[in-house]
C-alpha positions as CSV (number, residue, x, y, z in Angstrom):
1,M,3.1,-9.7,-9.9
2,I,6.3,-9.6,-7.9
3,A,5.7,-13.2,-7.0
4,E,5.7,-13.9,-10.7
5,Q,8.9,-12.0,-11.2
6,K,10.6,-14.0,-8.4
7,S,9.4,-17.3,-9.7
8,Q,10.6,-16.4,-13.1
9,S,14.0,-15.5,-11.8
10,L,14.1,-18.9,-10.1
11,S,13.3,-20.8,-13.2
12,R,15.4,-18.8,-15.7
13,P,18.8,-20.5,-15.1
14,A,17.3,-23.9,-15.7
15,R,15.7,-23.1,-19.1
16,R,17.0,-24.9,-22.1
17,A,16.6,-24.5,-25.9
18,A,14.6,-27.7,-26.2
19,R,12.4,-27.8,-23.1
20,P,10.1,-30.8,-22.8
21,V,6.4,-30.3,-22.7
22,S,5.0,-31.4,-19.4
23,R,1.5,-32.7,-19.3
24,P,-0.5,-33.6,-16.3
25,V,0.0,-37.1,-15.1
26,R,-3.5,-38.3,-14.3
27,D,-3.9,-40.4,-11.3
28,A,-5.1,-43.8,-12.3
29,G,-5.1,-45.2,-8.9
30,G,-8.2,-43.5,-7.6
31,G,-6.5,-41.1,-5.3
32,G,-7.3,-38.1,-7.4
33,G,-10.1,-37.0,-5.0
34,F,-7.6,-36.7,-2.1
35,W,-5.3,-34.5,-4.1
36,S,-8.1,-32.4,-5.5
37,A,-9.7,-31.9,-2.1
38,G,-6.4,-31.0,-0.6
39,A,-5.8,-28.4,-3.3
40,L,-9.2,-26.9,-2.7
41,L,-8.6,-26.8,1.1
42,I,-5.3,-24.9,0.6
43,A,-7.0,-22.5,-1.8
44,A,-9.8,-21.9,0.8
45,I,-7.2,-21.1,3.5
46,V,-5.4,-18.6,1.2
47,V,-8.6,-16.9,0.1
48,M,-10.3,-16.9,3.6
49,P,-8.7,-13.7,4.9
50,V,-9.8,-11.6,2.0
51,A,-13.3,-13.0,2.1
52,A,-13.5,-12.4,5.9
53,V,-12.5,-8.7,5.3
54,L,-15.3,-8.3,2.8
55,V,-17.9,-9.9,5.0
56,L,-16.8,-7.9,8.1
57,A,-16.7,-4.6,6.2
58,F,-20.3,-5.0,4.8
59,H,-21.7,-6.4,8.0
60,P,-19.9,-4.5,10.8
61,T,-21.0,-4.7,14.4
62,E,-20.7,-0.9,14.6
63,N,-20.9,1.0,11.3
64,I,-18.6,4.0,11.5
65,W,-18.3,4.4,7.8
66,P,-20.2,7.8,7.8
67,H,-17.9,9.0,10.6
68,L,-14.8,7.9,8.6
69,L,-16.0,9.6,5.5
70,A,-16.6,12.8,7.4
71,T,-13.4,12.9,9.3
72,T,-10.2,10.9,8.7
73,L,-10.8,8.8,5.5
74,P,-10.4,11.7,3.0
75,R,-7.0,12.5,4.6
76,Y,-5.9,8.8,4.6
77,A,-7.0,8.4,1.0
78,T,-5.3,11.6,-0.2
79,N,-2.0,10.8,1.5
80,T,-2.1,7.3,0.1
81,V,-2.8,8.3,-3.5
82,V,-0.2,11.1,-3.5
83,L,2.4,8.9,-1.8
84,T,1.7,6.0,-4.1
85,L,1.8,8.0,-7.4
86,A,4.9,10.0,-6.4
87,T,6.8,6.9,-5.3
88,G,5.8,5.0,-8.4
89,A,6.9,7.9,-10.7
90,L,10.2,8.4,-8.9
91,A,11.0,4.7,-8.7
92,A,10.1,4.3,-12.4
93,A,12.4,7.2,-13.4
94,V,15.3,6.0,-11.4
95,G,15.0,2.3,-12.2
96,T,14.4,2.8,-16.0
97,G,17.3,5.3,-16.3
98,A,19.7,3.1,-14.5
99,A,18.6,0.0,-16.5
100,W,19.1,2.0,-19.8
101,L,22.6,3.2,-18.8
102,V,24.0,-0.2,-17.7
103,T,22.4,-2.0,-20.7
104,M,23.4,0.4,-23.5
105,Y,26.7,1.9,-22.4
106,R,30.0,0.9,-21.0
107,F,31.6,3.3,-18.4
108,P,33.8,3.0,-15.3
109,F,32.4,0.4,-12.9
110,S,29.4,-0.3,-15.1
111,G,29.8,-4.1,-14.6
112,V,29.9,-3.8,-10.8
113,L,27.0,-1.2,-10.7
114,E,24.9,-3.6,-12.8
115,W,24.4,-5.9,-9.7
116,L,25.0,-3.2,-7.0
117,L,21.8,-1.6,-8.2
118,L,19.9,-4.6,-6.8
119,L,21.3,-4.2,-3.3
120,P,18.6,-1.8,-2.0
121,L,16.2,-4.7,-2.1
122,A,18.1,-6.2,0.9
123,I,17.1,-3.2,3.1
124,P,13.5,-2.9,4.1
125,A,12.1,0.6,3.6
126,Y,11.5,1.1,7.3
127,I,15.2,0.6,8.1
128,G,16.1,3.1,5.4
129,A,13.7,5.5,7.1
130,Y,15.4,5.1,10.5
131,A,18.8,5.7,8.9
132,L,17.7,8.8,6.9
133,V,16.1,10.5,9.9
134,D,19.2,9.8,12.1
135,F,21.5,11.2,9.4
136,L,19.5,14.3,8.5
137,D,17.7,15.2,11.7
138,Y,18.5,18.2,13.9
139,S,20.9,16.1,16.0
140,G,22.3,14.3,13.0
141,P,25.8,14.7,11.5
142,V,24.6,16.8,8.5
143,Q,22.9,19.6,10.5
144,V,25.6,19.5,13.2
145,A,28.3,20.0,10.6
146,L,26.3,22.9,9.0
147,R,25.9,24.6,12.4
148,E,29.6,24.3,13.1
149,A,30.6,25.5,9.7
150,M,28.2,28.4,9.5
151,G,28.2,29.4,13.2
152,W,24.5,28.9,13.6
153,G,23.4,28.6,17.2
154,S,19.9,27.1,16.9
155,A,17.2,25.9,14.5
156,R,15.9,29.5,14.3
157,D,19.1,30.6,12.5
158,Y,18.6,28.5,9.4
159,W,16.1,26.5,7.4
160,F,16.3,22.8,6.7
161,P,13.7,20.7,5.0
162,A,11.6,18.5,7.2
163,V,12.8,15.0,7.1
164,R,9.7,13.4,8.6
165,S,7.3,14.4,5.9
166,R,5.5,13.1,2.9
167,P,8.4,14.0,0.5
168,G,10.8,12.3,2.8
169,A,8.7,9.1,2.8
170,V,8.6,9.3,-1.1
171,L,12.4,9.4,-1.2
172,V,12.9,6.5,1.2
173,L,10.3,4.3,-0.4
174,A,11.5,5.0,-4.0
175,A,15.1,4.3,-2.9
176,A,14.1,1.0,-1.5
177,L,11.7,-0.1,-4.2
178,Y,13.2,1.1,-7.5
179,P,15.0,-2.2,-8.1
180,Y,11.7,-3.8,-9.0
181,V,11.5,-1.4,-12.0
182,Y,15.2,-1.8,-12.7
183,M,15.1,-5.6,-12.9
184,L,12.1,-5.6,-15.3
185,A,13.3,-2.7,-17.4
186,R,16.8,-4.1,-17.8
187,A,15.4,-7.5,-18.9
188,A,13.1,-5.7,-21.4
189,F,16.0,-3.6,-22.9
190,R,18.2,-6.7,-23.1
191,E,15.5,-8.7,-25.0
192,Q,15.3,-6.2,-27.8
193,S,17.3,-6.8,-30.9
194,A,20.3,-4.6,-31.7
195,G,18.9,-4.1,-35.2
196,S,16.2,-1.7,-33.9
197,Y,18.7,0.6,-32.4
198,E,21.0,0.5,-35.4
199,V,18.2,1.4,-37.7
200,A,17.3,4.3,-35.4
201,R,20.9,5.6,-35.4
202,A,21.0,5.3,-39.2
203,L,17.9,7.5,-39.4
204,G,19.7,10.2,-37.3
205,A,18.4,9.5,-33.8
206,G,20.7,10.6,-31.0
207,P,21.2,9.1,-27.6
208,L,18.1,10.8,-26.1
209,G,16.0,10.1,-29.2
210,L,17.1,6.5,-29.1
211,F,15.8,6.2,-25.6
212,L,12.6,8.1,-26.0
213,R,11.6,6.7,-29.5
214,V,12.8,3.1,-29.4
215,G,13.9,1.8,-26.0
216,L,11.2,3.4,-23.9
217,P,8.1,2.4,-26.1
218,L,9.3,-1.2,-26.4
219,A,10.0,-1.5,-22.7
220,R,6.9,0.3,-21.5
221,P,4.9,-2.8,-20.5
222,A,7.8,-4.0,-18.3
223,I,8.2,-0.5,-16.8
224,A,4.5,-0.3,-16.1
225,A,4.5,-3.7,-14.4
226,G,7.5,-2.6,-12.2
227,A,5.8,0.7,-11.3
228,A,2.7,-1.2,-10.4
229,I,4.7,-3.4,-8.0
230,V,6.3,-0.4,-6.4
231,M,2.9,1.3,-5.9
232,M,1.4,-1.8,-4.4
233,E,4.4,-2.1,-2.0
234,T,3.9,1.5,-1.1
235,V,0.3,1.0,-0.2
236,N,1.3,-2.0,1.9
237,D,4.0,0.0,3.8
238,F,3.5,0.8,7.5
239,G,7.0,1.2,8.9
240,V,8.0,4.2,6.9
241,V,4.7,6.1,7.0
242,D,4.3,5.5,10.7
243,F,7.9,6.7,11.5
244,F,7.4,9.7,9.3
245,A,4.0,10.5,10.7
246,V,2.2,10.3,7.3
247,Q,-1.3,9.1,7.8
248,T,-2.3,6.6,5.1
249,L,-4.9,4.0,4.8
250,T,-2.6,1.4,6.3
251,T,-1.9,3.5,9.4
252,G,-5.7,4.1,9.5
253,I,-6.2,0.3,10.0
254,F,-3.9,0.4,13.0
255,T,-5.5,3.6,14.4
256,V,-9.1,2.4,14.1
257,W,-8.5,-1.1,15.3
258,L,-5.9,-0.7,18.1
259,E,-6.9,2.7,19.4
260,T,-10.7,2.6,19.1
261,G,-11.2,-1.2,19.1
262,N,-13.5,-1.2,16.1
263,A,-12.7,-4.2,13.9
264,G,-15.6,-3.3,11.5
265,G,-14.1,0.1,10.8
266,A,-10.6,-1.4,10.2
267,A,-12.2,-3.9,7.8
268,Q,-13.9,-1.0,5.9
269,I,-10.6,0.8,5.5
270,A,-9.1,-2.5,4.4
271,V,-11.7,-2.8,1.7
272,V,-10.6,0.6,0.5
273,I,-7.0,-0.6,0.3
274,L,-8.1,-3.6,-1.6
275,A,-9.9,-1.4,-4.1
276,V,-6.8,0.7,-4.5
277,I,-4.7,-2.5,-5.2
278,L,-7.2,-3.8,-7.7
279,A,-7.2,-0.4,-9.4
280,L,-3.4,-0.5,-9.7
281,V,-3.6,-4.1,-11.1
282,A,-6.2,-3.0,-13.6
283,L,-4.2,0.1,-14.5
284,E,-1.2,-2.0,-15.2
285,K,-3.2,-4.4,-17.4
286,V,-4.8,-1.6,-19.3
287,S,-1.4,0.2,-19.9
288,R,-0.2,-2.8,-21.9
289,R,-3.4,-4.0,-23.4
290,N,-2.6,-2.7,-26.8
291,S,1.1,-3.1,-26.6
292,R,2.5,-5.8,-28.9
293,Y,6.1,-6.6,-29.6
294,Y,7.2,-9.7,-31.4
295,Q,10.7,-10.9,-31.8
296,S,12.1,-12.6,-34.8
297,A,12.1,-16.4,-35.0
298,R,15.9,-16.3,-34.9
299,Q,17.8,-15.5,-31.8
300,P,18.1,-11.7,-31.6
301,R,21.5,-10.2,-31.8
302,P,22.5,-8.7,-28.4
303,V,22.9,-5.0,-28.0
304,T,26.5,-3.8,-28.4
305,K,27.3,-1.4,-25.6
306,V,28.6,2.0,-26.5
307,R,31.8,3.0,-24.6
308,L,31.5,6.4,-22.9
309,S,34.5,8.6,-22.0
310,G,35.2,11.8,-20.2
311,L,32.4,13.8,-18.6
312,A,29.7,11.5,-20.1
313,A,31.3,8.4,-18.5
314,A,31.7,10.1,-15.1
315,L,28.1,11.4,-15.2
316,A,26.7,7.9,-16.1
317,A,28.7,6.4,-13.2
318,I,27.4,9.0,-10.8
319,L,23.8,8.6,-11.8
320,C,24.0,4.9,-11.3
321,A,25.9,5.1,-8.1
322,L,23.5,7.6,-6.4
323,P,20.6,5.2,-6.0
324,V,22.9,2.6,-4.5
325,A,24.4,5.1,-2.2
326,F,21.0,6.4,-1.0
327,G,19.2,3.1,-0.9
328,F,21.9,0.8,0.4
329,V,25.2,2.4,1.5
330,L,23.7,5.2,3.6
331,P,21.3,3.0,5.7
332,L,24.0,0.3,6.1
333,V,26.7,2.8,7.2
334,V,24.3,4.6,9.7
335,I,22.9,1.4,11.2
336,A,26.3,-0.3,11.4
337,G,27.8,2.8,13.0
338,H,25.3,2.7,15.8
339,A,25.8,-1.1,16.2
340,L,29.6,-0.6,16.5
341,D,29.2,2.4,19.0
342,R,27.1,0.2,21.3
343,P,28.4,-3.3,21.0
344,E,26.6,-4.3,24.3
345,T,23.3,-4.1,22.5
346,W,24.2,-7.3,20.6
347,F,23.9,-9.2,23.9
348,S,20.5,-8.0,25.1
349,A,18.0,-10.7,26.0
350,G,15.4,-9.2,23.9
351,L,17.5,-9.5,20.8
352,G,18.1,-13.2,21.4
353,R,14.4,-13.9,21.9
354,A,13.5,-11.9,18.8
355,F,16.1,-13.8,16.8
356,L,14.7,-17.2,17.9
357,N,11.1,-16.1,17.3
358,T,12.0,-15.0,13.8
359,L,13.7,-18.3,13.1
360,T,10.7,-20.2,14.5
361,V,7.8,-18.4,12.7
362,G,9.8,-17.6,9.5
363,G,11.2,-21.1,9.2
364,G,7.9,-22.7,10.0
365,A,5.9,-20.5,7.7
366,A,8.4,-21.1,4.9
367,F,8.2,-24.8,5.3
368,L,4.4,-24.9,5.4
369,T,4.1,-22.5,2.5
370,V,6.4,-24.4,0.2
371,A,5.0,-27.7,1.2
372,G,1.4,-26.5,0.6
373,A,2.4,-25.1,-2.8
374,V,4.0,-28.4,-3.8
375,F,0.9,-30.3,-2.7
376,M,-1.5,-28.0,-4.4
377,V,0.4,-27.7,-7.7
378,Y,0.9,-31.4,-7.8
379,G,-2.7,-32.1,-7.0
380,V,-3.9,-29.8,-9.8
381,R,-1.5,-31.4,-12.3
382,L,-2.3,-34.9,-11.2
383,T,-6.1,-34.7,-11.3
384,G,-6.5,-32.5,-14.3
385,R,-9.9,-31.4,-12.9
386,R,-11.4,-28.1,-13.9
387,L,-12.2,-26.7,-10.4
388,P,-8.6,-27.0,-9.0
389,K,-7.3,-25.4,-12.2
390,I,-9.7,-22.4,-11.7
391,V,-8.7,-21.8,-8.1
392,L,-5.0,-22.1,-8.6
393,P,-4.5,-18.6,-10.0
394,V,-6.8,-17.3,-7.2
395,T,-4.3,-18.3,-4.6
396,T,-1.9,-15.5,-5.7
397,I,-4.3,-12.9,-4.3
398,G,-2.6,-13.0,-0.9
399,Y,0.6,-11.3,-2.2
400,A,-1.5,-8.5,-3.7
401,A,-3.3,-7.8,-0.4
402,P,-1.3,-5.7,2.1
403,G,-0.2,-7.4,5.3
404,A,-2.4,-5.2,7.4
405,V,-5.5,-6.2,5.4
406,L,-4.6,-9.9,5.7
407,A,-4.1,-9.4,9.5
408,V,-7.7,-8.0,9.8
409,G,-9.1,-10.9,7.8
410,I,-7.2,-13.5,9.8
411,L,-7.5,-12.3,13.3
412,I,-11.3,-11.9,13.4
413,P,-12.3,-15.4,12.2
414,V,-9.3,-17.1,13.9
415,A,-10.2,-15.4,17.2
416,A,-13.8,-16.5,16.9
417,F,-12.7,-20.1,16.2
418,D,-10.2,-19.9,19.0
419,H,-12.9,-18.9,21.6
420,R,-15.1,-21.8,20.5
421,L,-12.3,-24.2,20.6
422,A,-11.4,-23.1,24.1
423,D,-15.0,-23.4,25.2
424,L,-15.2,-26.9,23.8
425,V,-12.0,-28.0,25.5
426,Q,-13.1,-26.6,28.8
427,A,-16.5,-28.3,28.5
428,L,-14.8,-31.7,27.9
429,T,-11.9,-31.4,30.3
430,G,-12.9,-28.8,32.8
431,H,-9.7,-27.0,32.1
432,D,-9.5,-23.6,30.3
433,P,-6.7,-23.9,27.7
434,G,-6.7,-20.2,26.8
435,L,-6.4,-19.0,23.3
436,L,-4.4,-21.6,21.5
437,L,-4.1,-19.9,18.1
438,T,-4.3,-16.1,18.7
439,G,-2.4,-16.5,22.0
440,S,0.5,-18.0,20.2
441,A,2.4,-17.3,17.0
442,A,0.1,-19.5,14.9
443,A,-1.8,-16.5,13.5
444,I,1.5,-15.0,12.4
445,V,2.4,-18.2,10.6
446,L,-1.0,-18.3,8.9
447,A,-0.5,-14.7,7.7
448,Y,2.9,-15.5,6.3
449,F,1.4,-18.6,4.6
450,V,-1.3,-16.6,2.9
451,R,0.8,-13.6,2.0
452,F,3.7,-15.4,0.4
453,F,2.0,-18.5,-1.0
454,A,2.1,-17.0,-4.5
455,I,5.9,-17.0,-4.4
456,A,6.1,-20.6,-3.6
457,Q,3.3,-21.5,-5.9
458,G,4.9,-19.8,-8.9
459,A,8.3,-21.4,-8.2
460,T,7.0,-24.9,-7.8
461,D,4.7,-24.7,-10.8
462,A,7.7,-23.7,-13.0
463,A,9.8,-26.6,-11.4
464,F,7.0,-29.2,-12.1
465,G,6.9,-27.9,-15.7
466,R,10.6,-28.7,-16.3
467,V,10.2,-32.4,-15.3
468,P,9.9,-34.7,-18.3
469,P,6.5,-36.4,-18.1
470,S,8.1,-39.8,-19.1
471,L,9.8,-40.1,-15.7
472,P,6.7,-40.0,-13.5
473,M,4.8,-42.2,-16.0
474,A,7.6,-44.7,-15.7
475,A,7.4,-44.6,-12.0
476,R,3.7,-45.1,-12.0
477,S,4.0,-48.0,-14.4
478,L,6.5,-49.6,-11.9
479,G,3.9,-49.5,-9.2
480,R,4.6,-46.2,-7.5
481,T,1.6,-44.3,-6.1
482,A,1.0,-40.6,-6.7
483,G,2.7,-39.8,-3.5
484,G,5.6,-42.2,-4.3
485,A,6.1,-40.5,-7.7
486,L,6.2,-37.1,-6.0
487,R,8.6,-38.2,-3.4
488,E,11.0,-40.3,-5.6
489,V,10.8,-38.5,-8.9
490,Y,9.7,-34.9,-8.7
491,L,11.2,-33.8,-5.4
492,P,14.8,-35.0,-6.2
493,M,14.7,-33.2,-9.5
494,M,13.1,-30.0,-8.0
495,R,15.4,-29.9,-5.0
496,G,17.3,-26.7,-6.0
497,T,14.1,-24.8,-6.9
498,V,12.3,-25.9,-3.8
499,G,15.3,-24.9,-1.6
500,T,15.5,-21.5,-3.2
501,A,11.7,-21.0,-2.8
502,L,12.1,-21.9,0.9
503,L,14.8,-19.3,1.3
504,L,12.9,-16.5,-0.5
505,V,9.8,-17.1,1.5
506,F,11.8,-17.1,4.7
507,V,13.4,-13.8,3.7
508,D,10.1,-12.2,3.0
509,C,8.8,-13.5,6.4
510,V,11.7,-11.9,8.2
511,K,11.1,-8.5,6.6
512,E,7.3,-8.5,7.0
513,L,6.2,-5.8,9.5
514,P,2.5,-4.8,9.3
515,A,1.0,-8.3,9.7
516,T,3.4,-9.2,12.4
517,L,2.6,-6.1,14.4
518,L,-1.1,-6.7,14.4
519,L,-1.1,-10.5,15.0
520,R,1.8,-11.0,17.4
521,P,0.9,-12.1,21.0
522,F,1.7,-9.8,23.9
523,N,5.5,-9.4,24.4
524,Y,6.3,-11.4,21.3
525,D,8.9,-9.7,19.1
526,T,10.6,-10.6,15.8
527,L,13.6,-8.9,14.4
528,A,11.4,-6.6,12.3
529,T,9.0,-5.6,15.2
530,R,11.9,-5.1,17.6
531,A,13.7,-2.8,15.2
532,H,10.5,-0.8,14.6
533,E,9.7,-0.6,18.3
534,K,13.2,0.6,19.3
535,A,13.3,3.1,16.4
536,S,9.9,4.4,17.3
537,L,11.3,5.2,20.7
538,E,14.2,7.1,19.1
539,N,16.6,4.4,20.3
540,I,18.4,3.7,17.0
541,A,21.3,2.1,18.9
542,E,19.0,-0.7,20.2
543,A,17.3,-0.9,16.8
544,A,20.6,-1.4,14.9
545,P,21.4,-5.1,15.7
546,P,18.0,-6.5,14.6
547,A,18.0,-4.2,11.6
548,L,21.5,-5.5,10.6
549,L,20.3,-9.1,11.0
550,V,17.3,-8.3,8.7
551,I,19.7,-6.7,6.2
552,A,22.0,-9.8,6.3
553,V,19.0,-12.1,5.5
554,G,17.9,-9.8,2.7
555,L,21.4,-9.8,1.1
556,V,21.0,-13.6,0.7
557,A,17.9,-13.1,-1.4
558,V,19.5,-10.4,-3.4
559,G,22.4,-12.6,-4.2
560,L,20.0,-15.3,-5.5
561,L,18.2,-12.8,-7.7
562,A,21.5,-11.4,-9.0
563,R,22.8,-14.9,-9.8
564,A,19.5,-15.8,-11.5
565,T,19.3,-12.6,-13.7
566,L,22.9,-11.7,-14.4
567,A,24.7,-15.0,-14.6
568,P,22.7,-16.4,-17.6
569,R,23.3,-13.2,-19.5
570,R,27.0,-13.2,-18.9
571,G,27.1,-16.9,-20.0
572,A,25.3,-16.1,-23.2
573,A,27.6,-13.1,-23.9
574,A,30.6,-15.4,-23.4
575,R,29.3,-18.0,-25.8
576,A,28.6,-15.3,-28.4
């Protein structure tokens, strides 16, 4: 679903009032089989990890399911459910409230806060966790200041809430993920006609009644979709729950696999996670099953913002600034402070290697993912055959599956293939090549490809739909092959969208932690894994430089989203 949101944000600036209808350009040159086969192969690669998890879970070499049920699984499941529901509810409340305030009211700094509220997306939740613990822990500035001000000598003299706890994890995750709800809710509020609110005001509805009786019911499907995205990201999280010592299903995969060496047990826990994800998707679908809202055939009149003053204006500004302060400013200031205090950490050899590794695997995965998406979408459109059309939506499953689940589904079959390949090479050459795939970063690239294929697929599909069908038809009539039409007609017209998709996939690859931790070769670090490793050792100073680099990359993606969502609205307002 978030993949759909990202692809929609990519395509929105390019929409026009009269958009041409794009139809599949059938291949008359007999090459349709090649494109169709390629599309099916890519779909098989994307679906393979999930299928491997299911097979391994139901046919484990050592069945520890009864042991899991009797010992750790209830605790993992309880923590996961509570954490997911609490994070989803808090993120929905914060995101919806902020979206309502910036959409309906004008107050000091409302225009700036409208895009500042997107900034927490640039900071991965695990980096926010490092910063919060460093800020609020016993040795942090808050408790140190309290002890100095109150004359307390030790922790026995006062009570302070435990930072590394389940409520702390909820706060960190909600602060990092509420922008998903904010973006969707703001778009839903903006799409509503001003007439609905004016009628409600004429019937005596106050500000609270206007929100509860008009705005909230009309935006409920969007809010439910955003909350579902937040909850799926919460289930996927490993960095926060591991740092806060909250045992969830995701941490259970790491424990069972890495500590006990039982791949079948890890796969069984992964199946439980998949069931939770499917339940969240089904819940989101059911929540808006009976929701219907139709706009008038005419362009709806935009909502006129109400100007606030005095205490109400100050309160609105504070309520919108708090999520930004907690989700972006605090982590950035804490991490940047450590980086400035220890400038020598920027020149460590490990950081340079992690940076190069991140560029290598992230850049390679982004290129392969977008290229595969272009090939597959073009193949489906070109052939017009039923089977590729059926499998195209299935390729989005990778984004719904958590990174740890995909890692389990990738490592087992890839490792088996790797061993057979090494045996074959040794039999033919007499030389043992070692593990060519699992011993390198190839498995990480494959995991990124599967996980973020939906983003590239959604963006390229929207881009293909905006190309007038007459242009590729003309190219084919002039003797161009299917590949020639793609290269000389489609790609030049899709250059902006394809470039943006490359950047977004690269950003997600840089931020991905669970899959990278499980699949990386020995002594192979990326920026995300190095930040997590150093922070886990309570060395925030060493974790600060890679964390800041991850934040810098994330800010680029947030800038693209802000331009895609805010700029068109401002242009429409100016024209009005």
